[in-house]
C-alpha positions in Angstrom: 28.4 -18.3 23.9 24.7 -17.8 24.7 22.3 -18.9 22.5 18.5 -17.6 22.4 15.9 -20.4 22.8 13.2 -20.0 20.3 9.8 -21.7 20.0 8.5 -22.1 16.6 4.6 -22.3 16.5 2.5 -23.2 13.5 -1.0 -21.9 14.3 -4.0 -21.2 12.3 -3.8 -17.4 12.9 -7.5 -16.8 13.2 -7.7 -18.7 16.6 -7.4 -16.7 19.8 -9.2 -17.4 23.1 -9.0 -15.6 26.4 -5.6 -15.7 28.0 -5.2 -18.8 30.0 -3.5 -18.7 33.5 -1.1 -21.1 35.3 -3.1 -23.5 37.4 -2.9 -22.9 41.3 -1.6 -26.4 42.1 1.9 -24.6 42.8 1.9 -22.4 45.8 4.7 -20.1 44.6 7.1 -19.2 41.8 10.8 -20.6 42.1 13.4 -17.9 42.6 15.6 -17.3 39.7 13.3 -19.0 37.2 11.7 -16.3 35.0 11.1 -15.9 31.4 9.4 -13.5 29.3 7.6 -14.6 26.0 8.3 -12.4 22.7 6.3 -12.5 19.7 6.7 -10.6 16.4 4.8 -7.4 16.5 3.2 -7.8 13.1 2.2 -11.1 11.7 1.0 -11.0 8.0 -1.3 -14.2 7.1 -0.9 -15.8 3.8 -1.7 -19.4 4.5 -4.2 -21.5 6.5 -1.7 -22.5 9.2 0.6 -19.4 9.7 4.0 -20.0 11.4 5.8 -17.6 13.6 8.7 -17.6 16.2 8.2 -17.4 20.1 11.5 -16.0 21.6 12.3 -17.0 25.0 15.1 -14.8 25.4 18.4 -16.6 26.9 18.4 -20.4 27.7 16.7 -21.2 31.1 18.1 -24.6 32.3 15.1 -24.2 35.0 12.3 -24.6 32.3 11.0 -28.2 31.9 7.7 -27.8 30.0 5.5 -24.8 29.0 1.8 -24.9 27.5 0.2 -21.6 25.9 -3.0 -21.3 24.3 -1.4 -22.6 21.2 0.1 -25.8 22.3 2.7 -27.5 24.4 6.4 -27.6 24.2 9.1 -29.3 26.2 12.3 -27.3 26.7 15.6 -29.2 26.1 18.4 -28.6 28.5 20.7 -25.5 27.9 23.8 -27.6 27.8 22.7 -29.6 25.2 24.8 -29.4 21.9 21.7 -28.1 19.9 18.8 -25.7 20.4 15.4 -27.1 21.4 12.6 -26.4 18.9 9.1 -27.7 18.7 6.1 -27.1 16.5 2.9 -26.4 18.0 0.0 -28.1 16.7 -2.2 -26.5 14.0 -5.7 -25.9 14.4 -8.6 -26.6 11.8 -10.3 -23.4 10.5 -13.7 -24.7 11.4 -12.7 -24.5 15.1 -11.6 -21.0 14.9 -12.8 -18.5 17.8 -12.8 -15.1 15.9 -11.4 -14.2 12.1 -8.4 -12.1 11.0 -7.8 -9.4 12.0 -7.1 -9.6 15.7 -4.5 -8.8 18.5 -2.9 -11.8 20.1 -1.0 -12.1 23.1 0.4 -15.4 24.5 0.2 -16.3 28.0 1.3 -19.6 29.8 -1.5 -22.0 30.7 0.7 -24.5 32.3 4.6 -24.3 33.2 6.8 -27.0 35.0 10.4 -26.7 36.3 13.0 -28.9 35.3 13.4 -31.7 37.7 17.4 -31.8 37.7 17.6 -28.2 38.2 14.7 -28.0 40.9 16.8 -30.9 43.1 20.1 -28.8 42.4 18.7 -25.9 44.0 16.5 -27.3 46.7 13.2 -26.4 45.1 10.1 -28.7 45.5 8.7 -29.2 41.9 5.4 -29.9 43.1 5.2 -26.6 45.1 7.0 -24.1 42.9 6.6 -23.1 39.2 8.5 -20.8 36.7 7.4 -17.3 36.4 6.4 -16.9 32.8 5.5 -13.3 32.0 2.7 -12.9 28.9 4.1 -12.0 25.5 3.9 -8.4 24.0 0.8 -8.1 21.6 0.9 -9.3 18.1 -0.9 -7.4 15.4 -2.5 -10.0 13.0 -3.5 -9.1 9.7 -3.8 -10.5 6.2 -0.7 -10.3 3.8 -1.4 -8.0 0.7 0.1 -7.7 -2.8 0.2 -4.8 -5.4 1.5 -5.1 -9.0 4.0 -3.3 -10.6 2.0 -0.3 -11.9 1.2 0.6 -15.4 2.4 4.1 -16.3 1.3 5.8 -19.3 1.8 9.4 -20.7 -0.9 11.4 -22.3 0.4 14.9 -23.1 1.2 16.8 -20.0 -0.3 13.9 -17.9 0.6 10.6 -16.3 -2.0 7.8 -15.9 -0.7 5.1 -13.2 -2.9 1.9 -12.8 -2.7 -1.3 -10.9 -4.3 -3.9 -8.8 -4.1 -4.4 -5.1 -4.9 -8.1 -3.7 -4.6 -9.5 -0.3 -5.1 -12.9 1.2 -8.3 -14.8 2.6 -8.7 -17.7 4.6 -10.5 -20.7 3.1 -14.4 -20.6 4.1 -16.2 -23.3 6.1 -17.7 -24.6 2.9 -14.1 -24.7 1.1 -12.4 -28.1 1.1 -10.3 -29.2 4.0 -7.0 -28.9 2.1 -7.8 -25.4 0.5 -4.8 -23.2 0.5 -7.2 -19.9 0.6 -7.0 -17.6 -2.1 -6.1 -13.9 -3.3 -8.7 -11.4 -3.5 -9.3 -7.7 -4.4 -8.0 -5.6 -1.6 -11.4 -3.6 -1.8 -11.3 0.0 -0.3 -7.4 0.1 0.1 -5.9 3.8 0.1 -3.1 3.6 -2.4 -0.3 6.5 -2.6 0.8 7.1 -6.1 4.4 8.1 -5.7 7.1 9.7 -7.8 10.8 9.7 -7.2 12.1 13.1 -6.7 15.8 12.9 -6.1 16.4 10.6 -3.5 12.9 10.8 -2.1 9.5 9.3 -3.0 6.9 12.0 -3.2 3.2 11.3 -3.1 1.5 12.9 -6.1 -2.1 11.4 -5.4 -4.0 9.2 -3.0 -7.0 7.0 -4.5 -8.9 4.1 -3.1 -9.1 0.7 -4.7 -12.3 -0.5 -6.2 -14.2 -3.7 -5.3 -11.7 -6.0 -7.4 -8.8 -3.9 -6.0 -8.2 -2.1 -9.1 -6.8 1.7 -8.7 -6.3 4.5 -11.3 -4.5 7.9 -10.8 -4.1 10.6 -13.4 -1.6 13.2 -12.4 -0.2 16.3 -14.1 3.7 15.8 -14.9 5.9 16.2 -17.9 9.3 15.0 -16.4 10.8 11.5 -16.8 11.0 9.5 -13.9 10.2 6.5 -11.7 6.7 5.9 -10.1 5.4 3.5 -7.7 2.3 2.5 -5.9 2.1 2.2 -2.0 -0.8 0.4 -0.4 -1.5 1.7 3.2 -2.2 -0.4 6.0 -6.2 -1.1 6.3 -8.3 -2.8 9.1 -8.1 -6.3 7.6 -4.6 -6.5 5.8 -1.1 -4.7 6.2 0.3 -2.5 3.3 2.8 -3.0 0.8 4.9 -1.3 -1.9 4.9 -2.4 -5.6 8.1 -2.3 -7.6 8.8 1.0 -9.6 8.1 1.5 -13.3 9.9 4.3 -15.5 8.3 6.6 -17.9 10.1 9.2 -20.3 10.0 13.0 -20.6 7.1 14.1 -22.3 7.4 15.3 -25.8 5.8 18.3 -27.4 3.0 16.9 -29.8 1.4 18.0 -33.1 -1.3 20.5 -32.5 -4.7 21.1 -34.1 -7.0 24.2 -33.9 -10.6 23.4 -34.7 -14.2 24.4 -34.5 -13.0 28.0 -34.7 -16.0 30.6 -34.6 -15.8 34.5 -33.9 -18.8 36.7 -33.3 -19.1 40.7 -32.6 -21.6 42.3 -30.6 -21.1 46.0 -30.5 -17.6 46.5 -29.6 -17.2 43.0 -28.0 -15.6 40.4 -30.1 -15.8 36.7 -28.8 -13.9 33.9 -30.1 -14.0 30.1 -29.6 -12.1 27.0 -30.6 -10.9 23.7 -29.7 -7.3 22.5 -29.3 -6.3 18.8 -29.7 -2.9 17.3 -29.7 -1.6 13.8 -31.0 -1.3 11.0 -28.5 -0.4 8.1 -30.0 -2.2 7.5 -33.4 -5.1 9.8 -32.5 -5.8 13.3 -31.5 -7.2 14.0 -27.9 -8.3 17.1 -26.0 -5.4 19.5 -25.2 -6.5 20.6 -21.7 -4.7 23.3 -19.7 -2.9 24.6 -22.9 -2.1 28.4 -23.0 -3.7 29.9 -26.3 -3.5 33.5 -27.5 -5.7 35.8 -29.6 -3.6 37.9 -31.5 -4.7 40.9 -33.7 -2.8 42.4 -36.7 -1.4 45.9 -36.4 0.3 47.1 -39.6 2.5 44.3 -40.7 2.9 43.1 -36.9 0.8 40.5 -34.8 0.3 41.5 -31.1 -1.3 39.4 -28.3 -4.4 40.8 -27.2 -5.9 38.1 -24.8 -4.5 34.9 -23.4 -6.6 32.0 -21.7 -6.2 28.3 -21.3 -8.1 25.5 -22.6 -10.7 23.3 -20.6 -10.7 19.8 -19.7 -12.4 19.2 -23.3 -9.9 21.4 -25.0 -12.1 24.3 -25.5 -11.2 27.9 -25.1 -13.0 31.1 -25.2 -11.3 34.8 -25.9 -13.0 38.0 -25.6 -11.6 41.4 -26.5 -13.0 44.9 -27.1 -12.3 46.5 -30.4 -14.2 49.6 -32.0 -13.2 48.6 -36.0 -13.0 45.6 -38.0 -9.7 43.9 -37.3 -7.9 40.9 -38.4 -7.4 38.1 -36.0 -5.9 34.8 -35.4 -5.7 32.1 -32.6 -2.1 31.0 -31.8 -1.2 28.0 -29.6 2.4 28.9 -28.7 5.3 26.2 -28.4 4.8 24.5 -24.8 6.5 21.5 -23.1 3.6 19.3 -24.3 2.5 20.8 -27.4 4.1 22.4 -30.5 3.2 25.9 -31.9 0.3 26.0 -34.2 -1.7 29.3 -35.8 -5.3 29.3 -37.1 -6.4 30.9 -40.2 -6.8 34.6 -40.3 -10.4 35.9 -39.9 -11.8 39.4 -39.7 -14.3 40.7 -37.3 
């Protein structure tokens, strides 16, 4: 059975230098001895010395030793009963070449053939070297986190709040054993999503504050699960929160206040404010349908319809030659119960 040979590297991820090359002491590459280094496409940093795996593919008995810009490693023979592993040396943060984020590609600065393999294949170990192809590029950024969102319902809306954070490497003035810290993921784009059927649908996009806090208010009356998805940013990879559920909106008790009616010639203008109970208090009922009704004989008929503003106010205008009895009516809706004002004449 073939076993992949892996290198486990422990590095301070902020380290990167120019890709080194194999010294020219050897005159040629050895036939049949070629490997390609493979590193993860993404590395999320959440500690001062970050570990990652270097994959060299299938075992290569021709390889004796290898050095990259992250340290040296001695290859165990492929016929050993266990797989060779080695940990590269970590680098102190005071010696970092450049900060996170960065792009990293591993290259061999030194490679040597295995002596036994070289003798068996008639290769001069001092004249030939393994061919080591550079690795793919690894995208190195900080790891991020996001809290389970708080989801609260107010009338026909849902308010979703939470906090997004990311890792930060220790600074030069921090103690040498400092583990780093979490800081607000400032300016990150957050998608506030609701689950609709089997799919998650983005209802609103907002940006985090300096402390990483975010808040979004969405018009919604149905029950369901909500979550926050933090997009990748320049310095940190994105993440997704666990979901929080909210119950279906219930029709709230309604009040009609500040009712005023004026006549100017044939034009009658009526203004009012509509509030609805939310918890223990009444708040402005915005976007609620309101009707102005006039009495004809024993029946009431709707003569004008409008919706409340964000402050719960509504204005209704109608033309009428004669003095008429009126009332303001809030019909039953998904978020409010029906309510009628007192009758007035204009």
